[in-house]
C-alpha positions as CSV (number, residue, x, y, z in Angstrom):
1,X,214.0,-102.1,-61.4
2,X,212.4,-98.7,-61.8
3,X,212.4,-97.4,-65.4
4,X,211.8,-93.9,-66.5
5,X,210.9,-93.5,-70.2
6,X,210.8,-90.3,-72.1
7,X,208.9,-90.1,-75.4
8,X,206.2,-92.5,-74.7
9,X,203.9,-91.2,-77.4
10,X,206.3,-91.6,-80.3
11,X,206.6,-94.6,-82.6
12,X,209.4,-96.1,-80.6
13,X,208.1,-95.0,-77.2
14,X,204.8,-96.6,-77.9
15,X,206.5,-100.0,-78.4
16,X,208.9,-99.5,-75.5
17,X,206.0,-99.3,-73.1
18,X,205.2,-102.9,-74.1
19,X,208.6,-104.3,-73.7
20,X,210.0,-102.3,-70.8
21,X,207.1,-103.1,-68.6
22,X,208.4,-106.7,-68.5
23,X,211.6,-105.5,-66.7
24,X,210.1,-103.6,-63.8
25,X,208.1,-100.7,-62.7
26,X,207.7,-98.3,-65.7
27,X,207.1,-94.6,-65.5
28,X,206.4,-93.4,-69.0
29,X,206.2,-89.7,-70.0
30,X,205.6,-87.6,-73.1
31,X,206.0,-83.9,-73.6
32,X,202.9,-83.1,-71.6
33,X,204.3,-85.0,-68.6
34,X,202.2,-86.5,-65.8
35,X,201.1,-84.8,-62.6
36,X,204.3,-83.2,-61.2
37,X,206.7,-85.0,-63.6
38,X,208.2,-83.3,-66.7
39,X,208.7,-85.2,-70.0
40,X,209.6,-82.2,-72.2
41,X,213.2,-82.4,-73.3
42,X,213.3,-78.6,-73.9
43,X,212.8,-78.1,-70.1
44,X,216.1,-79.0,-68.7
45,X,215.3,-78.0,-65.1
46,X,212.0,-80.0,-65.3
47,X,213.9,-83.1,-66.5
48,X,216.3,-82.7,-63.6
49,X,213.5,-82.4,-61.1
50,X,211.7,-85.4,-62.6
51,X,214.8,-87.6,-62.2
52,X,215.2,-86.4,-58.6
53,X,211.6,-87.3,-57.9
54,X,211.5,-90.7,-59.6
55,X,215.1,-91.9,-58.8
56,X,215.0,-94.5,-61.6
57,X,217.4,-97.4,-62.0
58,X,217.2,-97.0,-65.8
59,X,216.5,-93.9,-67.9
60,X,215.3,-94.5,-71.5
61,X,215.3,-91.6,-73.9
62,X,213.1,-92.3,-76.9
63,X,212.3,-88.6,-77.4
64,X,214.1,-86.4,-79.9
65,X,213.7,-83.5,-82.4
66,X,213.2,-85.5,-85.7
67,X,211.9,-82.9,-88.2
68,X,215.1,-83.1,-90.3
69,X,214.3,-80.3,-92.7
70,X,212.7,-78.0,-90.2
71,X,215.8,-78.4,-88.0
72,X,217.9,-76.4,-90.6
73,X,216.0,-73.3,-89.5
74,X,215.8,-74.1,-85.8
75,X,219.4,-75.0,-84.8
76,X,219.1,-73.7,-81.2
77,X,216.0,-75.8,-80.5
78,X,217.3,-78.9,-82.1
79,X,220.5,-78.6,-80.1
80,X,218.6,-78.1,-76.9
81,X,216.5,-81.3,-77.4
82,X,219.0,-83.6,-79.2
83,X,222.2,-82.5,-77.5
84,X,221.7,-80.6,-74.3
85,X,218.9,-82.7,-72.9
86,X,220.8,-86.0,-73.4
87,X,223.8,-84.4,-71.7
88,X,221.7,-83.5,-68.7
89,X,220.2,-87.0,-68.6
90,X,223.7,-88.5,-68.7
91,X,224.9,-86.2,-65.9
92,X,221.9,-87.2,-63.7
93,X,222.3,-90.9,-64.6
94,X,225.9,-90.6,-63.4
95,X,224.9,-88.9,-60.2
96,X,222.4,-91.5,-59.2
97,X,224.2,-94.5,-60.8
98,X,221.4,-95.2,-63.3
99,X,221.8,-96.8,-66.7
100,X,220.9,-94.4,-69.6
101,X,219.5,-95.9,-72.8
102,X,219.6,-93.5,-75.8
103,X,218.9,-93.6,-79.5
104,X,220.9,-92.0,-82.3
105,X,220.9,-92.2,-86.1
106,X,222.8,-93.1,-89.3
107,X,222.6,-89.3,-90.0
108,X,225.8,-88.9,-87.9
109,X,227.6,-90.2,-91.0
110,X,228.3,-88.6,-94.4
111,X,226.7,-91.3,-96.4
112,X,229.7,-91.8,-98.6
113,X,230.6,-95.2,-100.2
114,X,228.5,-98.3,-100.2
115,X,229.8,-100.3,-97.2
116,X,227.8,-100.5,-94.0
117,X,229.0,-98.1,-91.3
118,X,230.4,-99.6,-88.2
119,X,230.8,-98.1,-84.7
120,X,234.4,-97.1,-85.2
121,X,233.9,-95.1,-88.4
122,X,234.4,-91.4,-88.2
123,X,231.1,-89.4,-88.0
124,X,230.6,-86.6,-90.5
125,X,227.0,-85.3,-90.3
126,X,225.5,-83.5,-93.3
127,X,222.8,-81.5,-91.5
128,X,221.7,-79.9,-88.3
129,X,219.7,-82.9,-87.1
130,X,222.7,-85.3,-87.6
131,X,225.1,-82.9,-86.0
132,X,222.8,-82.4,-82.9
133,X,222.5,-86.2,-82.5
134,X,226.2,-86.6,-82.7
135,X,226.8,-84.0,-80.0
136,X,224.2,-85.8,-77.8
137,X,226.1,-89.1,-78.3
138,X,229.4,-87.5,-77.4
139,X,228.0,-85.8,-74.3
140,X,226.7,-89.1,-73.0
141,X,230.0,-90.9,-73.6
142,X,232.0,-88.1,-71.9
143,X,229.7,-88.0,-68.8
144,X,231.1,-91.2,-67.3
145,X,227.6,-92.7,-66.9
146,X,226.5,-96.2,-67.7
147,X,225.0,-96.1,-71.2
148,X,223.6,-98.0,-74.1
149,X,223.4,-95.9,-77.3
150,X,221.7,-97.5,-80.3
151,X,222.2,-95.9,-83.7
152,X,219.4,-96.9,-86.1
153,X,217.9,-95.9,-89.4
154,X,214.7,-95.6,-91.4
155,X,212.5,-96.2,-88.4
156,X,208.8,-96.8,-88.8
157,X,206.0,-98.0,-86.5
158,X,202.4,-99.2,-86.6
159,X,201.4,-96.1,-84.6
160,X,201.1,-92.8,-86.6
161,X,202.3,-92.1,-90.1
162,X,205.1,-93.8,-92.0
163,X,206.6,-94.2,-95.4
164,X,204.6,-97.3,-96.3
165,X,201.3,-95.7,-95.3
166,X,202.2,-92.6,-97.3
167,X,202.9,-94.7,-100.4
168,X,199.6,-96.5,-100.1
169,X,197.7,-93.2,-99.7
170,X,199.5,-91.6,-102.7
171,X,199.0,-94.8,-104.8
172,X,195.3,-94.5,-104.2
173,X,195.3,-90.8,-105.4
174,X,197.8,-90.7,-108.2
175,X,198.7,-92.7,-111.4
176,X,202.4,-91.8,-111.2
177,X,204.9,-91.6,-108.4
178,X,208.5,-90.5,-108.4
179,X,210.6,-92.1,-105.6
180,X,214.3,-91.7,-104.7
181,X,216.4,-94.6,-105.8
182,X,219.9,-93.6,-104.7
183,X,219.6,-93.5,-100.9
184,X,220.3,-96.9,-99.4
185,X,219.3,-98.3,-96.0
186,X,217.3,-100.8,-94.0
187,X,213.8,-100.0,-92.9
188,X,213.7,-100.8,-89.2
189,X,210.5,-101.3,-87.1
190,X,210.0,-99.7,-83.8
191,X,208.8,-103.0,-82.5
192,X,212.1,-104.6,-83.3
193,X,214.0,-101.8,-81.7
194,X,211.9,-102.1,-78.5
195,X,212.3,-105.9,-78.3
196,X,216.1,-105.6,-78.8
197,X,216.2,-102.7,-76.2
198,X,214.6,-104.8,-73.5
199,X,216.8,-107.8,-74.2
200,X,219.9,-105.6,-74.2
201,X,219.0,-103.9,-70.9
202,X,218.4,-107.2,-69.2
203,X,221.7,-108.6,-70.4
204,X,223.7,-105.4,-69.7
205,X,222.4,-105.0,-66.2
206,X,224.1,-108.3,-65.2
207,X,227.0,-108.0,-67.7
208,X,228.2,-104.4,-67.6
209,X,230.9,-105.2,-70.2
210,X,228.1,-105.1,-72.7
211,X,227.4,-101.4,-72.2
212,X,228.4,-99.1,-75.0
213,X,227.6,-97.8,-78.5
214,X,225.8,-100.1,-81.0
215,X,224.4,-100.1,-84.5
216,X,220.9,-101.6,-84.5
217,X,218.8,-102.0,-87.6
218,X,217.0,-104.7,-89.6
219,X,219.1,-106.9,-91.9
220,X,219.4,-106.4,-95.6
221,X,219.3,-103.2,-97.7
222,X,217.0,-101.4,-100.0
223,X,216.2,-98.0,-101.5
224,X,213.1,-95.8,-101.1
225,X,212.1,-96.8,-104.6
226,X,212.5,-100.5,-103.9
227,X,210.7,-100.1,-100.6
228,X,207.8,-98.4,-102.3
229,X,207.5,-101.1,-104.9
230,X,207.4,-103.8,-102.2
231,X,204.6,-102.0,-100.3
232,X,202.5,-101.4,-103.4
233,X,203.0,-104.9,-104.9
234,X,202.2,-106.5,-101.6
235,X,199.1,-104.4,-101.2
236,X,197.9,-105.5,-104.6
237,X,198.5,-109.2,-103.9
238,X,196.3,-108.8,-100.9
239,X,193.5,-107.3,-103.1
240,X,193.9,-103.6,-102.5
241,X,192.8,-101.5,-105.5
242,X,195.3,-98.8,-106.3
243,X,195.3,-96.1,-109.0
244,X,199.1,-95.9,-109.5
245,X,200.4,-97.5,-112.7
246,X,203.9,-96.0,-112.9
247,X,206.6,-95.6,-110.3
248,X,209.6,-93.6,-111.5
249,X,213.1,-93.9,-109.9
250,X,214.7,-90.5,-109.4
251,X,217.9,-89.3,-107.8
252,X,218.3,-87.3,-104.6
253,X,219.4,-84.3,-106.7
254,X,216.0,-84.4,-108.5
255,X,214.2,-84.1,-105.2
256,X,216.0,-81.2,-103.3
257,X,215.3,-80.7,-99.6
258,X,216.4,-78.1,-97.1
259,X,218.6,-80.7,-95.3
260,X,221.0,-83.0,-97.1
261,X,220.5,-86.7,-96.7
262,X,223.2,-89.4,-96.6
263,X,223.1,-91.7,-99.6
264,X,224.4,-94.6,-97.7
265,X,222.6,-95.3,-94.4
266,X,223.6,-98.9,-94.1
267,X,224.7,-99.9,-90.5
268,X,226.9,-102.8,-89.7
269,X,225.2,-104.6,-86.8
270,X,227.8,-107.3,-86.3
271,X,228.9,-106.0,-82.9
272,X,225.3,-106.0,-81.6
273,X,224.5,-109.4,-82.9
274,X,227.6,-111.0,-81.5
275,X,227.5,-109.3,-78.1
276,X,223.8,-110.0,-77.5
277,X,223.6,-113.3,-79.3
278,X,220.7,-112.2,-81.6
279,X,220.0,-112.5,-85.3
280,X,218.2,-109.5,-86.8
281,X,215.4,-110.2,-89.3
282,X,215.4,-109.0,-92.9
283,X,213.8,-105.6,-93.4
284,X,211.0,-107.0,-95.5
285,X,209.7,-109.2,-92.7
286,X,208.9,-106.2,-90.5
287,X,207.4,-104.1,-93.3
288,X,205.0,-106.9,-94.3
289,X,204.0,-107.5,-90.7
290,X,203.3,-103.8,-90.3
291,X,201.2,-103.8,-93.4
292,X,199.1,-106.7,-92.2
293,X,198.6,-105.2,-88.8
294,X,197.7,-101.6,-89.9
295,X,195.8,-102.1,-93.2
296,X,192.5,-103.8,-93.7
297,X,193.0,-105.7,-96.9
C-alpha cells in the first residue's frame, strides 16, 4: 500500500510516521512540502496536484488549524484548513478510490451534561474551531469516499509542548497555580492514536464494513486540575524539586478565553473497542509514560 500523510511534524503526525510505515510505502509531508509535493492545507490546488502525483491508496490527514482562541478572529482561514481542505481530500479520495483517514474533536459537541458523547449524539459546537471541524467531518461523509474519522480529545505528545510539560515548568517558577476544575475529559496520547490508527486501517482495508466515524480516546476521566495534580505529584515522587506549594481549583468562568470550551469532553469509545476488538488504556498510563520519556528525573 502507498500511504500519503499530511501533518507529519505535528504531535500526531510524528507518531503516525512510526506506525504507518509498517503498513506500506509512506510519503509524509508537512506545510513546507517535499520537492514538488505540497503539504499545506491552505493550498487546495497544491493538495490536488500532490494527490494526482502520488496516487496513494490511503490518505491520512493529521494536519489541522488547532489554535482554538486565535480561530475566533480568523474564521476564513480556519474554515479553509479544517473544512475546505478535508472536503477536497475526500473528493480526491473518492476519485481515485483511496481510503481517507481524518481526525476530529470533542469540540463538535456543546459539552452539556456529564455522560460521555457517542457517535449518534447531535453536534453543537461552541466555537469557530469546533464548527470548522464539524463541517470537515460532514463534507467527508457526504463525498461518498471510503473514510475513517476519529474524534478524539485532549491530545498530547512527547514531541513539542503539552499541558503536562507546561505544568512542570510553571511549578518550577511559581508557588501557586490556578487550574480549571470543571472541564472533564480524558488526556489521550498521540502514540495511542497512532497505534490505533494503524490497527484500524489494517482491519478496515480487509473489512470495509468497519469504515465510518468513531470516538477514540484514552479510558477514564479527569479535569485539568486533577491532571495537573497527577503530573506534579508524580514528578515529586521521582525526585524533581518544584517551587509550587498550592494548586487552586477554579471554574471556567474564572478563566475567560476568546473561544468557549465544552465542559464535558468525555467520549464514548464503545463502538471503536467493539468493532476493532481493542481495550483502551486508562489516561494516567499514557501520561506517566510520557513523563518518564520526556523528563530527566
